[in-house]
C-alpha positions in Angstrom: 11.4 5.4 242.0 13.8 8.3 242.3 15.8 9.0 239.2 19.5 10.1 239.3 18.4 13.6 238.1 15.8 13.9 240.8 18.2 12.7 243.5 20.9 15.2 242.3 18.3 18.0 242.2 17.2 17.3 245.7 20.8 17.3 247.1 21.6 20.6 245.3 18.3 22.2 246.5 18.9 21.0 250.1 22.4 22.5 250.0 21.1 25.8 248.8 18.4 25.8 251.5 20.9 25.0 254.2 23.1 27.8 253.0 20.2 30.3 253.1 19.3 29.1 256.7 22.9 29.3 257.9 23.3 32.9 256.7 19.8 34.2 257.9 19.9 37.6 259.5 17.0 36.9 261.8 17.8 34.5 264.7 15.0 32.1 265.4 14.7 29.7 268.3 17.9 31.3 269.7 20.0 30.4 266.6 19.1 26.7 266.6 18.1 26.6 262.9 21.3 28.4 261.8 23.6 26.3 263.9 22.0 23.1 262.7 22.2 24.2 259.1 25.8 25.2 259.5 26.8 21.9 261.1 25.0 19.9 258.4 26.7 21.9 255.6 30.1 21.1 257.1 29.7 17.5 255.8 27.3 18.0 252.9 28.6 17.2 249.4 29.8 20.0 247.1 29.0 20.1 243.4 32.5 18.7 242.7 31.7 15.7 244.9 28.5 15.1 243.0 30.4 15.4 239.7 32.8 12.6 240.9 29.9 10.5 242.2 28.0 10.9 238.9 31.0 9.8 236.9 31.5 6.8 239.1 27.8 5.9 239.7 25.7 7.2 236.8 22.8 5.1 237.8 22.7 6.8 241.2 23.6 10.4 240.4 23.3 12.8 237.5 25.9 15.5 236.9 25.0 18.6 238.8 25.4 20.7 235.7 22.4 18.9 234.1 19.8 18.1 236.8 16.5 17.4 235.0 18.4 17.4 231.7 18.1 21.1 231.2 21.2 22.4 233.1 19.0 24.8 235.0 19.3 25.9 238.6 16.0 26.4 240.4 15.5 29.0 243.1 12.9 28.4 245.7 10.9 30.8 247.9 9.2 29.7 251.1 5.9 31.2 252.2 5.9 31.2 256.0 2.1 31.9 256.3 1.0 29.0 254.0 4.1 26.8 254.6 4.6 26.3 250.9 7.5 26.4 248.4 7.2 28.2 245.0 9.7 28.3 242.2 11.2 31.8 241.6 11.6 32.7 237.9 
């Protein structure tokens, strides 16, 4: 079962990932990845939207300022060779 903190962390992480993709300097597959990321971001919730949702539905969302209960923001790094994600400290 997904907890509100896990759900919120996934949404915030996905937004960060899409923002990175939408601003990438290298064009891959003729800009397909960037254009899809940019179009998804147009309608993706902002932190303020998650704050409002968390206040209204605390069993569904956690406040973005406290995902995981520690108030931390996790940076991820993707390894293209091994197709793996690692946490950057």
